[in-house]
C-alpha positions in Angstrom: -25.6 7.3 7.7 -26.5 10.7 8.9 -23.3 12.7 9.6 -21.8 15.8 11.1 -18.7 17.4 10.0 -17.2 20.1 12.3 -15.1 22.9 10.7 -15.2 25.7 8.2 -12.4 25.9 6.2 -10.8 24.5 2.8 -9.9 21.2 4.5 -13.5 20.9 5.5 -14.9 21.8 2.0 -12.4 18.9 1.0 -13.9 16.4 3.3 -17.4 17.2 3.0 -16.9 16.9 -1.1 -15.4 13.4 -0.3 -17.9 12.4 2.6 -21.2 13.4 0.6 -20.1 11.7 -2.2 -20.6 8.5 -0.6 -23.3 6.2 -1.1 -23.4 5.5 2.4 -24.1 9.4 3.0 -27.9 9.9 3.6 -27.2 13.4 4.9 -24.1 15.8 6.3 -24.4 18.5 8.8 -21.6 21.0 8.7 -21.0 23.2 11.6 -20.4 26.2 10.7 -19.3 25.4 7.3 -18.4 28.0 4.5 -20.6 29.0 1.3 -18.6 26.4 -0.8 -19.8 23.5 1.2 -23.4 24.9 1.4 -23.4 24.2 -2.5 -22.7 20.4 -2.1 -25.4 17.8 -2.5 -26.8 16.3 0.9 -25.3 18.9 2.8 -26.8 21.7 5.2 -24.7 24.0 7.3 -25.7 25.0 10.6 -24.5 28.1 12.4 -22.3 26.5 15.2 -18.7 27.3 16.1 -16.4 24.3 16.0 -15.5 25.2 19.6 -18.8 25.3 20.8 -18.5 21.5 22.4 -22.2 21.6 24.3 -24.1 22.9 21.2 -22.3 20.1 19.0 -23.2 17.3 21.4 -26.7 18.7 21.6 -27.4 18.6 17.9 -25.6 15.2 17.6 -27.7 13.7 20.4 -31.0 15.2 19.0 -30.4 14.2 15.3 -29.2 10.6 16.4 -26.2 11.0 14.2 -24.3 8.1 13.2 -20.9 9.8 13.0 -19.2 13.2 13.9 -16.0 13.9 12.1 -13.7 16.7 13.2 -11.7 18.9 11.1 -9.9 21.7 13.5 -7.4 21.0 16.1 -9.0 23.7 18.3 -12.3 21.6 19.0 -10.1 18.4 19.5 -8.3 20.4 22.1 -11.1 21.8 23.7 -12.5 18.0 24.3 -15.2 17.8 21.7 -14.3 13.9 21.0 -14.7 12.8 24.8 -17.8 14.8 24.7 -19.2 13.1 21.8 -18.0 9.5 22.9 -19.4 10.4 26.5 -23.0 10.8 24.8 -22.8 7.9 22.9 -21.8 9.3 19.5 -19.2 7.5 17.1 -16.4 10.1 16.5 -13.6 10.3 14.3 -10.6 12.1 16.2 -8.5 11.5 19.4 -9.4 12.2 22.7 -8.2 15.6 24.4 -5.4 13.6 25.9 -4.1 12.2 23.0 -4.6 15.4 21.1 -1.8 16.9 23.1 0.2 15.4 20.6 -0.4 18.5 18.5 -1.6 20.7 21.4 1.8 20.8 23.1 5.0 20.6 21.0 7.0 19.8 24.5 4.8 16.9 25.1 5.3 15.5 21.7 8.9 16.0 21.8 9.6 14.3 25.1 7.2 11.5 23.8 9.0 10.9 20.8 12.5 11.2 23.0 11.0 8.4 24.9 10.0 6.2 22.0 13.2 6.6 20.1 11.7 8.4 17.1 14.1 10.5 15.3 13.5 14.2 15.6 15.7 17.3 16.1 17.5 18.1 19.3 15.8 20.6 21.5 15.2 22.4 24.8 11.7 23.8 26.3 12.0 27.1 28.2 9.4 29.4 30.0 12.1 32.1 30.8 14.2 34.4 28.4 17.5 33.9 30.0 17.6 30.0 29.7 16.4 30.0 26.1 18.9 32.6 25.1 21.8 30.7 26.9 20.7 27.6 24.9 20.5 29.2 21.5 24.0 30.7 22.3 25.0 27.1 23.1 24.2 25.8 19.4 26.3 24.9 17.0 23.9 25.8 14.1 20.9 27.8 13.4 17.8 26.9 15.4 14.0 26.9 15.0 11.8 28.7 17.8 8.3 27.3 18.4 5.5 28.2 20.4 4.4 25.2 22.5 0.8 25.6 22.1 -1.7 26.0 19.5 -1.3 28.9 16.6 -3.4 28.0 13.7 -0.3 26.9 11.7 1.9 29.9 13.0 4.1 30.3 15.7 7.2 29.1 14.3 10.3 30.8 13.4 12.9 29.3 11.4 15.7 31.5 12.4 18.8 32.5 10.2 20.9 33.9 13.1 21.1 33.7 16.8 20.0 37.0 17.2 16.8 36.2 15.0 16.1 33.2 17.2 16.4 35.5 20.3 14.2 38.0 19.0 11.5 35.2 18.2 11.9 33.8 21.9 11.6 37.4 23.3 8.5 38.0 21.2 7.0 35.0 22.2 7.9 34.9 26.2 8.1 38.2 27.2 5.7 40.0 24.5 3.1 37.2 24.5 3.3 37.2 20.5 0.9 34.2 20.5 -0.5 34.6 23.9 -0.4 31.8 26.6 0.3 29.4 23.6 3.9 31.0 23.5 4.2 30.8 27.3 6.4 28.1 26.8 8.5 27.6 23.8 10.7 24.9 22.2 14.1 25.7 20.9 15.6 22.9 18.3 18.3 22.5 15.9 17.3 23.4 12.2 17.3 20.3 10.2 18.1 20.4 6.6 16.5 18.5 3.7 13.0 18.2 2.0 9.9 18.6 4.1 7.2 16.2 3.2 3.8 15.5 4.8 2.4 11.9 5.5 -1.1 11.4 7.0 -2.3 8.5 8.3 -5.9 7.0 9.8 -5.7 5.2 13.0 -8.3 3.2 14.7 -6.4 2.8 18.0 -4.4 -0.3 17.1 -3.7 -0.1 13.2 -2.3 2.8 11.0 -3.1 3.1 7.3 -1.3 5.4 5.3 -2.7 8.0 2.9 -1.0 9.6 -0.1 2.0 11.6 0.5 2.1 15.4 0.0 4.2 18.4 0.1 3.2 21.7 1.6 4.4 25.4 0.4 4.4 27.2 3.8 6.2 30.7 2.9 4.1 33.0 1.0 6.0 33.6 -1.9 7.7 32.0 -4.8 11.0 30.4 -4.1 9.9 29.8 -0.5 10.5 33.4 0.3 8.9 35.8 3.1 7.1 34.8 6.3 5.4 31.5 6.6 1.8 31.1 6.6 -0.8 28.1 7.0 -0.1 26.9 3.7 0.2 28.3 0.3 -0.5 25.3 -1.6 0.5 21.5 -1.7 1.4 18.7 -4.2 0.6 15.0 -4.0 2.5 12.8 -4.2 6.0 13.9 -3.1 8.1 12.8 -5.9 10.9 11.6 -3.1 8.3 9.4 -1.3 8.1 5.8 -3.0 6.7 2.6 -1.6 9.9 1.6 0.1 10.2 5.0 1.9 6.8 5.1 2.8 7.0 1.8 4.8 10.0 3.0 6.6 8.3 6.3 7.6 5.5 4.2 8.9 7.7 1.8 10.8 10.4 4.1 12.1 8.0 7.2 12.9 4.2 6.2 13.2 4.3 2.8 14.7 6.5 3.7 17.7 4.7 7.1 18.1 1.1 5.2 18.1 2.8 2.7 20.7 3.9 5.7 23.0 0.9 7.2 23.3 -0.9 3.7 24.0 1.6 3.3 26.6 1.0 6.6 28.3 -2.7 6.0 28.6 -3.7 8.0 25.5 -4.5 5.8 22.9 -4.9 7.8 19.5 -7.9 7.2 17.2 -8.4 9.6 14.1 -5.8 11.4 11.8 -2.4 11.4 12.6 -0.6 13.9 10.6 3.3 13.8 10.4 5.1 16.8 9.3 8.6 15.3 8.3 12.2 16.2 7.1 13.9 13.7 4.7 17.4 14.3 5.9 20.4 13.5 3.5 22.4 11.7 6.4 19.8 10.7 9.1 16.7 9.7 7.0 13.4 10.8 7.9 12.8 12.6 10.9 9.7 14.3 12.6 9.0 18.1 12.6 5.9 17.9 14.1 2.9 15.8 14.7 -0.8 16.8 14.2 -3.8 15.4 15.3 -6.1 16.1 12.4 -6.3 16.4 8.6 -3.7 19.0 7.1 -4.8 22.1 5.5 -4.2 22.4 2.3 -2.7 18.6 2.2 -6.0 17.5 2.6 -7.4 19.1 -0.6 -4.7 17.6 -2.9 -4.5 14.0 -0.8 -8.3 13.4 -1.3 -8.2 14.7 -5.0 -6.5 11.4 -5.7 -8.3 9.1 -3.2 -9.8 6.2 -5.5 -12.3 5.1 -3.1 -15.1 5.8 -0.5 -13.6 7.6 2.4 -16.6 7.3 4.5 -15.8 3.4 5.6 -12.4 4.4 6.8 -13.7 7.1 9.0 -16.6 5.4 10.1 -14.1 2.3 10.8 -11.5 4.1 12.6 -14.2 5.8 15.0 -15.4 2.3 15.7 -12.1 0.9 16.4 -12.1 -1.2 13.1 -10.7 -0.1 10.1 -11.2 -2.0 6.5 -8.3 -4.2 5.8 -5.3 -3.0 4.0 -5.1 1.0 2.9 -7.0 3.5 1.1 -6.7 3.1 -2.7 -4.9 5.8 -4.3 -5.1 6.7 -8.2 -1.8 7.6 -10.2 -1.0 11.1 -11.3 -0.6 14.1 -9.5 -2.9 16.7 -7.7 -1.9 20.4 -7.2 -3.6 22.8 -4.9 -2.9 26.4 -5.3 -4.1 28.6 -2.3 -5.5 32.2 -3.6 -4.8 34.7 -0.7 -6.6 37.7 0.2 -4.6 41.3 0.1 -2.2 41.7 2.9 -2.0 38.1 3.9 -0.3 36.8 6.3 -0.2 40.1 8.4 -3.5 41.7 7.9 -5.8 40.3 5.3 -8.5 42.6 3.9 -11.9 41.2 3.8 -15.1 42.0 1.6 -13.6 41.7 -1.7 -15.9 40.3 -4.2 -14.9 37.1 -5.9 -15.3 36.7 -9.8 -14.9 34.0 -12.5 -15.3 30.6 -10.1 -15.4 27.5 -12.5 -17.8 24.8 -12.0 -16.4 21.6 -10.5 -15.1 18.8 -12.5 -13.7 15.5 -12.1 -10.1 16.9 -12.5 -10.7 20.3 -10.9 -12.4 21.5 -7.5 -12.3 24.9 -6.0 -12.4 24.5 -2.1 -13.6 27.5 -0.3 -11.4 28.3 2.7 -12.3 32.0 3.7 -15.7 32.9 1.7 -18.9 34.4 2.7 -22.1 35.4 0.6 -22.6 39.0 0.4 -26.2 40.3 0.5 -26.5 40.6 -3.3 -25.5 37.0 -3.5 -21.8 37.2 -4.6 -19.1 35.2 -2.9 -16.6 37.8 -1.2 -13.5 37.3 0.8 -13.7 36.6 4.5 -10.3 35.2 5.4 -6.6 35.1 4.5 -6.6 32.0 2.7 -9.6 32.3 0.3 -9.8 29.7 -2.3 -7.9 26.3 -3.0 -7.8 25.7 -6.4 -7.1 22.2 -7.1 -6.2 20.5 -10.5 -5.4 16.7 -11.0 -3.6 15.4 -14.1 -1.7 12.3 -15.3 1.5 14.2 -14.3 2.9 17.2 -12.6 2.7 19.6 -15.8 -0.9 18.4 -16.4 -1.9 19.2 -12.9 -0.4 22.5 -12.9 -1.8 23.2 -16.0 -5.3 22.6 -14.7 -5.2 24.5 -11.5 -3.0 27.4 -13.0 -5.3 27.7 -16.1 -8.6 27.9 -13.9 -6.6 30.7 -11.7 -6.5 32.8 -14.8 -10.5 33.4 -15.0 -10.7 34.1 -11.0 -10.5 37.7 -10.0 -10.5 39.6 -6.6 -8.9 42.7 -5.4 -5.5 42.1 -4.0 -5.3 38.2 -5.0 -2.1 36.9 -4.7 -0.8 33.4 -5.0 2.3 31.6 -5.6 3.4 30.3 -9.1 5.9 27.6 -8.3 3.6 24.9 -6.4 5.2 21.7 -7.2 8.3 23.0 -8.9 10.8 22.4 -6.1 12.3 19.9 -8.5 12.8 16.0 -7.5 16.3 16.1 -6.1 16.1 19.5 -4.2 
């Protein structure tokens, strides 16, 4: 197979690594890719942006590609899947209409309400007085979310009503997130433990991947502002086979059916950001329509079979039977962030000490570029995702953090507690 992968981050590096390792893969184009991806066998990076739909379709048609795989949500929201399918190119990822499950949180909440999928109580607002009145009427604290795509940001978990009102004001009148925040969702703040479940979908059937847990706050102990994700572990110690089946039957299946019933059949990767509540069971915080970042890095480190038949099968509407095999053990991904991330990350710092990849260690590039002298330098807020695998959590952490001790760039910072939340917290 000759393929194209769209995207440039750590998630795409992990996907490219797994796809290129497949015996079914003859060659892999990545647009635009990054320097880490460019170093993989069978891979060629091409300088086309993920949102450049017409250029990507032209390349796919000219090269007579067998499959296009999409990483970032912005390309899906721009209609890349519709354009590829219209050109006769097999595509892994949902249509623009189905991608609204992530592109509009208001749409997703209403869809879940119609399908009876457990989620937080909410209100949708486009004017500040109505939002403030709703906040004042809530018995507990709330979460304020921009309706549209905000690159993993756009969510404020408020500790007080005044903080919630301030967030609503910043989004609705201050346009803190532009048009993505012109409409907001205010919802009850759920308590419990957050986990991520991802499922490959072929339009009719779902196949769950391994569970994982993201660590969104910038600082240890979940302190500081939220980020796109500072690290992940897979599996979640709280998700056993019985709970995974419950999550599939009560959250994923009804959502997939509701999308189909609304004329938006979903094929691609359905990502559930979930809360395991102590009294109401698993509930949906948000749906995404693509692989998570940095969850993909740890989940794919544990995938014990070829990913490509699953991606191609989903695109063709006929996945392999069963679900993807997962090796036992634990994977830990630790994100190394640039100076001043997440506010105004500094760029251009030289990176030293990168280890060679191994079966139990991968360093996925997320925000890097090659300088004129050939050295890697920082080129984004989240720079690297150091991902270690081991027989247990301690071994996986030791592998990841041991590698980090040798890596250096000015201002580098990272969480030292990835995976240490405790099984029962």
